[in-house]
N, C-alpha and C positions, 0 to 999 in steps of 0.2 A: 510267587512263594517260593521261599528258599528250602534247602532240605532241613534246616533245623526249625523253620515253621512248621513243617510237615511232621517231622518228629515229635516236636512239642504238641502239636494238635492231636495225633494219635495217642500219645501218652495221656495228655488231659482226658482225651474222650474215653479211653479205657477204664482210668481210674474212676472218673465220675459215672460211667455205665455200671462198674462192679458196685460202687456206693448206692447208686439209685436202685439197682435191683434188689438189693437187700432190704431196703426200705419200701420198695413197691410191692415185694412179696410178703413183708411183714414176718420176716425170720423172727425167730425166739431171741436171738442176740439182739436184733434192731429194735424189737419190741421192749427188751429189758433196757436198751440205751434210751429210748424215745422216754420211758417212764423216768428213768435217772435224771434226764435233763428237763423233765416237766412238760413233755408233749404226749398228746394222745397218739396211737398208732395211725389213726386218720390223719392227724396233723404231720405225722413223720412221712406219710405217703405223699402228701403235698409237696414236701421237701424233695422227696426221690423223684417226682414228676418235674419239679423245677430243675433238678440236676439233669434229667433226661432231656428235657427241652434246651438246656444250655449245651448239652452234647451235639444236639442238632444244630444249634447256633454256630458252634465251631466249625462243623463241616460246612455249613452254609458260608462261613468265613473264606472258605477257599474260592467261592465265587465273588462274594462281595465282602471285602475285608472288613468294612464297617459293622458287619454281623458277627464276624469273630471277636471285635474289640467289645461289642454289646455283650456277647455271651461272657467273655472273660470278665467284664465289669459285674455282669450278674453273679458269677462264681464269687468274686471277691466280696459282694455284699453278703451271700449266702454264708461263706467262710468267717466273715466278721461276725456275723449272727451265732454261727457255731462256737466260735472261741467266746464269745460273751456267755453263751448258753452254759459252756463248760465252767467258766469262771463264776457264774451265778451259782452253779450246783456245787461248787467249792472243790472241783477237781484241780488236780496239781499237773504240771506240765506234760507228764507222759499221756495223759488221757486227752489232752488237746493237742498233741503233736501232729497226729494225722490232720487236722485243720489247719495248723501253723504251716507244715510242710506242703500241704496242697495250696495254700495262699502263696507261698514261695514260688512253687511251680508255675501258678497263674501268673505272678508278676514276671516271671522269666519269659513266659509265651508273650505277654504284652510288650516287653523290652524287645524281644525279637522281631514282633510285628513293626514297632516304631523305628528300627534301626534301617527300614529300607530307605 
């Protein structure tokens, strides 16, 4: 694992841990966002749990590269769903920007892994 892989893994892990924490704790802001996007708080908590599982997969990728790749692929699917949910809700680019930026970061992580 290169330094870039380690940095990207830690950035992704921190970002998705923060996102999942809000969803799992059911903060007021996340409950409002869930309702806006057409999710129940329980459904949003499931998404948070999937994000947290992805974080664990990223760290497992340090031992088995394929697990990190699988976690990143899962994040891309999750983020594609997030972008579609924002579009379905009629949101403009600023509302979907975190999902789009996260997807770019995940793609960068995958490209770094495949540079080996």
